[in-house]
VEXVEX-884174 format. One record per residue (C-alpha): residue number from 1; x, y negated, z. Coordinates in steps of 0.5 Angstrom, whole numbers, plus 500, padded with zeros to 3 digits. Last residue first. Layout:
@nr:NUM&c1:X&c2:Y&c3:Z
...
This chain:
@nr:128&c1:218&c2:503&c3:960
@nr:127&c1:225&c2:499&c3:959
@nr:126&c1:222&c2:493&c3:954
@nr:125&c1:228&c2:488&c3:954
@nr:124&c1:234&c2:493&c3:955
@nr:123&c1:240&c2:491&c3:957
@nr:122&c1:246&c2:494&c3:953
@nr:121&c1:253&c2:496&c3:955
@nr:120&c1:258&c2:495&c3:949
@nr:119&c1:261&c2:499&c3:943
@nr:118&c1:255&c2:503&c3:942
@nr:117&c1:257&c2:509&c3:937
@nr:116&c1:254&c2:508&c3:930
@nr:115&c1:248&c2:506&c3:926
@nr:114&c1:249&c2:499&c3:924
@nr:113&c1:245&c2:495&c3:918
@nr:112&c1:239&c2:500&c3:917
@nr:111&c1:235&c2:497&c3:912
@nr:110&c1:228&c2:499&c3:912
@nr:109&c1:224&c2:499&c3:906
@nr:108&c1:218&c2:495&c3:904
@nr:107&c1:214&c2:495&c3:897
@nr:106&c1:208&c2:491&c3:896
@nr:105&c1:212&c2:485&c3:893
@nr:104&c1:219&c2:487&c3:895
@nr:103&c1:220&c2:487&c3:903
@nr:102&c1:226&c2:489&c3:907
@nr:101&c1:225&c2:491&c3:914
@nr:100&c1:231&c2:490&c3:918
@nr:99&c1:235&c2:495&c3:922
@nr:98&c1:240&c2:495&c3:928
@nr:97&c1:242&c2:501&c3:931
@nr:96&c1:247&c2:503&c3:936
@nr:95&c1:248&c2:510&c3:939
@nr:94&c1:250&c2:512&c3:946
@nr:93&c1:253&c2:519&c3:945
@nr:92&c1:252&c2:525&c3:950
@nr:91&c1:256&c2:530&c3:948
@nr:90&c1:255&c2:537&c3:945
@nr:89&c1:262&c2:541&c3:943
@nr:88&c1:262&c2:544&c3:936
@nr:87&c1:270&c2:542&c3:936
@nr:86&c1:268&c2:536&c3:931
@nr:85&c1:263&c2:533&c3:936
@nr:84&c1:256&c2:536&c3:937
@nr:83&c1:251&c2:530&c3:938
@nr:82&c1:246&c2:529&c3:944
@nr:81&c1:243&c2:523&c3:943
@nr:80&c1:243&c2:516&c3:947
@nr:79&c1:239&c2:510&c3:945
@nr:78&c1:241&c2:503&c3:943
@nr:77&c1:236&c2:498&c3:939
@nr:76&c1:237&c2:492&c3:936
@nr:75&c1:232&c2:489&c3:931
@nr:74&c1:234&c2:484&c3:925
@nr:73&c1:228&c2:479&c3:924
@nr:72&c1:225&c2:476&c3:918
@nr:71&c1:222&c2:469&c3:917
@nr:70&c1:227&c2:468&c3:911
@nr:69&c1:230&c2:474&c3:909
@nr:68&c1:237&c2:476&c3:908
@nr:67&c1:240&c2:472&c3:914
@nr:66&c1:235&c2:475&c3:919
@nr:65&c1:234&c2:472&c3:925
@nr:64&c1:236&c2:476&c3:931
@nr:63&c1:233&c2:481&c3:935
@nr:62&c1:234&c2:484&c3:942
@nr:61&c1:235&c2:490&c3:947
@nr:60&c1:230&c2:495&c3:944
@nr:59&c1:231&c2:503&c3:946
@nr:58&c1:224&c2:503&c3:951
@nr:57&c1:220&c2:501&c3:944
@nr:56&c1:222&c2:507&c3:941
@nr:55&c1:227&c2:510&c3:937
@nr:54&c1:226&c2:518&c3:935
@nr:53&c1:224&c2:516&c3:928
@nr:52&c1:231&c2:513&c3:927
@nr:51&c1:234&c2:520&c3:930
@nr:50&c1:230&c2:524&c3:926
@nr:49&c1:232&c2:521&c3:919
@nr:48&c1:239&c2:521&c3:921
@nr:47&c1:239&c2:528&c3:922
@nr:46&c1:235&c2:529&c3:915
@nr:45&c1:241&c2:525&c3:912
@nr:44&c1:246&c2:530&c3:915
@nr:43&c1:250&c2:528&c3:921
@nr:42&c1:257&c2:531&c3:921
@nr:41&c1:258&c2:528&c3:928
@nr:40&c1:265&c2:524&c3:926
@nr:39&c1:262&c2:523&c3:918
@nr:38&c1:256&c2:519&c3:920
@nr:37&c1:260&c2:515&c3:925
@nr:36&c1:266&c2:514&c3:920
@nr:35&c1:261&c2:512&c3:915
@nr:34&c1:257&c2:507&c3:920
@nr:33&c1:263&c2:504&c3:922
@nr:32&c1:266&c2:503&c3:915
@nr:31&c1:259&c2:500&c3:912
@nr:30&c1:255&c2:504&c3:907
@nr:29&c1:249&c2:501&c3:909
@nr:28&c1:244&c2:506&c3:912
@nr:27&c1:238&c2:506&c3:907
@nr:26&c1:230&c2:507&c3:908
@nr:25&c1:224&c2:509&c3:904
@nr:24&c1:225&c2:516&c3:905
@nr:23&c1:217&c2:516&c3:906
@nr:22&c1:218&c2:518&c3:914
@nr:21&c1:223&c2:513&c3:914
@nr:20&c1:219&c2:507&c3:911
@nr:19&c1:213&c2:509&c3:915
@nr:18&c1:218&c2:509&c3:922
@nr:17&c1:220&c2:502&c3:920
@nr:16&c1:213&c2:499&c3:919
@nr:15&c1:211&c2:502&c3:926
@nr:14&c1:217&c2:499&c3:929
@nr:13&c1:216&c2:493&c3:926
@nr:12&c1:209&c2:492&c3:929
@nr:11&c1:212&c2:494&c3:935
@nr:10&c1:217&c2:489&c3:935
@nr:9&c1:212&c2:483&c3:934
@nr:8&c1:208&c2:486&c3:940
@nr:7&c1:214&c2:486&c3:944
@nr:6&c1:216&c2:479&c3:942
@nr:5&c1:209&c2:477&c3:943
@nr:4&c1:209&c2:480&c3:950
@nr:3&c1:216&c2:476&c3:952
@nr:2&c1:213&c2:469&c3:950
@nr:1&c1:216&c2:466&c3:944
């Protein structure tokens, strides 16, 4: 697949993800890493939503085929956010986000598989 096609595919998924998040039709999987990150920074649902909505094409660094939905993709992004730690000190935190779009009939839902501090540096594909 040519790079421009990957970008266009991702941008369509990004629009769909934002529509799901704006309508409240998204979930962050209850994995230990995700729970620990959300707890460490006391991220309320509204903050999680705002973080998801701020993701852009420039944050994109890769994809893989979905294990759950044939023909679907899991998109990987990383973006820096200023977050207050448990002492109230604001720090720059690179957040790793991995999501896919789940289709149930006409309904779509964004499933966030990973939502935690990045563990490795990433190489962005579409840095603007």
